[in-house]
C-alpha positions in Angstrom: -52.6 -27.1 211.6 -51.7 -24.8 208.7 -48.6 -23.3 207.1 -48.0 -19.5 206.6 -45.3 -18.5 204.2 -44.2 -15.0 205.2 -42.2 -12.4 203.4 -43.9 -12.8 200.1 -42.8 -10.1 197.7 -43.9 -11.4 194.3 -46.7 -13.2 192.5 -44.6 -16.2 191.4 -43.7 -17.1 195.0 -47.2 -16.5 196.3 -48.9 -18.7 193.8 -46.2 -21.4 194.2 -46.8 -21.4 198.0 -50.5 -21.7 197.5 -50.1 -24.6 195.0 -47.9 -26.4 197.5 -50.5 -26.2 200.3 -49.9 -23.0 202.2 -53.1 -21.6 203.9 -51.7 -18.1 204.6 -49.3 -15.7 203.0 -47.6 -12.9 204.8 -46.9 -9.5 203.3 -44.5 -7.3 205.2 -45.3 -3.6 205.2 -42.1 -2.4 207.0 -39.8 -0.4 204.7 -36.7 -1.4 206.6 -37.3 -5.1 206.0 -35.5 -6.9 203.1 -38.8 -8.6 202.6 -40.9 -5.4 202.4 -43.5 -5.0 199.7 -45.2 -1.7 198.8 -49.1 -1.9 198.9 -49.2 -0.3 195.5 -47.1 -3.0 193.9 -49.0 -5.7 195.7 -52.3 -4.3 194.5 -51.3 -5.2 190.9 -51.5 -8.9 191.5 -52.9 -9.8 195.0 -56.3 -10.6 193.4 -54.7 -13.7 191.7 -54.5 -15.3 195.2 -57.5 -17.6 195.8 -59.9 -16.1 198.4 -59.7 -19.1 200.7 -56.0 -18.2 201.3 -55.5 -15.9 204.3 -53.7 -12.7 203.3 -51.8 -11.5 206.3 -50.4 -8.0 206.6 -47.4 -7.7 208.8 -46.8 -4.3 210.5 -44.5 -2.8 213.1 -45.7 0.1 215.2 -47.9 1.4 212.3 -50.8 3.8 213.0 -54.1 2.0 213.2 -55.6 4.1 210.5 -52.9 3.2 208.1 -53.3 -0.5 208.8 -57.0 -0.2 208.3 -56.5 1.6 205.0 -54.0 -1.0 203.6 -56.3 -3.8 204.9 -59.2 -2.4 203.0 -57.3 -1.6 199.8 -55.8 -5.1 199.6 -58.6 -7.1 201.2 -56.3 -8.5 203.9 -57.8 -11.1 206.2 -55.4 -10.7 209.1 -53.2 -8.0 210.6 -50.1 -9.3 212.3 -48.5 -6.9 214.7 -44.7 -7.2 215.3 -43.8 -4.1 217.3 -44.5 -2.7 220.7 -48.2 -2.4 220.1 -50.6 -2.7 222.9 -54.3 -3.5 222.6 -55.0 0.3 222.5 -52.9 0.5 219.3 -54.9 -2.3 217.5 -56.7 -1.3 214.3 -60.5 -1.7 214.3 -60.3 -5.0 212.4 -61.7 -8.4 213.3 -58.6 -10.5 213.0 -55.4 -9.5 214.8 -52.4 -11.7 215.4 -49.7 -10.4 217.9 -46.1 -11.5 217.6 -43.7 -11.8 220.4 -40.0 -12.5 220.3 -39.3 -15.2 222.9 -36.2 -14.6 224.9 -35.0 -17.0 227.5 -36.6 -15.2 230.5 -39.7 -14.0 228.6 -43.1 -15.2 229.9 -45.6 -15.7 227.0 -48.6 -13.4 227.5 -51.2 -16.2 226.8 -54.1 -13.9 227.7 -53.2 -11.1 225.2 -56.4 -10.1 223.4 -55.9 -11.2 219.8 -57.1 -14.1 217.7 -53.7 -15.7 217.9 -50.2 -15.2 219.1 -47.2 -15.6 216.9 -44.3 -16.9 218.9 -41.0 -16.0 217.2 -37.4 -16.7 218.0 -35.1 -14.0 219.3 -34.3 -12.9 215.7 -31.9 -13.8 212.9 -33.7 -17.1 212.1 -33.0 -18.5 215.5 -35.5 -20.8 217.4 -36.5 -20.5 221.0 -37.1 -23.1 223.7 -40.3 -24.8 222.3 -41.1 -26.2 225.7 -42.3 -22.7 226.7 -45.4 -23.3 224.6 -46.2 -27.0 224.8 -49.5 -27.8 226.2 -51.1 -24.5 225.5 -54.8 -24.5 224.3 -54.4 -21.0 222.9 -54.2 -20.4 219.1 -50.6 -19.7 218.3 -48.3 -19.9 215.3 -44.8 -21.2 215.9 -42.0 -19.3 214.1 -38.3 -18.6 214.3 -35.6 -20.9 213.1 -37.9 -23.3 211.3 -37.0 -24.9 208.0 -37.6 -28.1 206.1 -35.3 -30.1 208.4 -37.0 -29.3 211.8 -40.6 -28.3 211.1 -42.0 -31.8 211.4 -40.4 -32.2 214.8 -41.6 -28.9 215.9 -45.2 -29.6 214.9 -45.1 -33.1 216.5 -43.6 -31.7 219.8 -45.5 -28.4 220.2 -48.8 -28.9 218.4 -49.2 -25.3 217.2 -52.3 -23.9 215.5 -50.0 -23.0 212.6 -46.3 -22.6 211.6 -44.8 -19.6 210.0 -41.6 -19.3 208.0 -39.8 -16.6 206.0 -36.0 -16.8 205.9 -36.1 -20.6 206.4 -37.3 -21.2 202.8 -35.5 -18.3 201.0 -33.0 -18.4 198.2 -32.2 -14.7 199.0 -34.1 -12.3 201.3 -37.5 -11.6 199.6 -37.2 -14.5 197.1 -38.3 -18.1 198.0 -36.5 -21.3 197.1 -39.4 -23.3 195.8 -37.7 -26.7 196.5 -37.2 -25.8 200.1 -40.6 -24.3 200.4 -42.2 -27.4 199.1 -40.2 -29.6 201.5 -41.2 -27.4 204.4 -44.9 -27.4 203.6 -44.9 -31.2 203.1 -43.0 -31.8 206.3 -45.2 -29.5 208.3 -48.5 -31.0 207.0 -47.2 -34.6 207.4 -47.8 -34.3 211.2 
């Protein structure tokens, strides 16, 4: 089980997350997001992140060629797709994670061809019914509505491959609250 801190926009938050035990950092390349980061700005400091930490690029309906270009420039380890992408839209890269927003009637596509699925809440930092994914042997990350108060319970009940958090550890959108982030990581890894 590992922790991914998503929505990293600055070096201070990135290095703090790593120092606290995060295994993966998410960088959002979606201009409309309050957590967006420009590849040019990230290029100035991404090399300060240890190479054993997974660098995850988050994209929404971005052309495959653009994802491949950004991945090469920044030496990303994983591309995480958050839009309406289908397997035909995947970039030609070895590690793809596909995110799905889990609504009440949504059936999780466990056979989707990706290294892992990211199972997210319906939006707005809300969680979904975790019973939809208990017992799965598929690699998946649990996200949506997680924070330092419920992540240990989530890990204990669901047994995901990893957990992902963005707004649940923020001071303001795009800036992490280091105290909350530390408590989140400690709680997640305590299970």
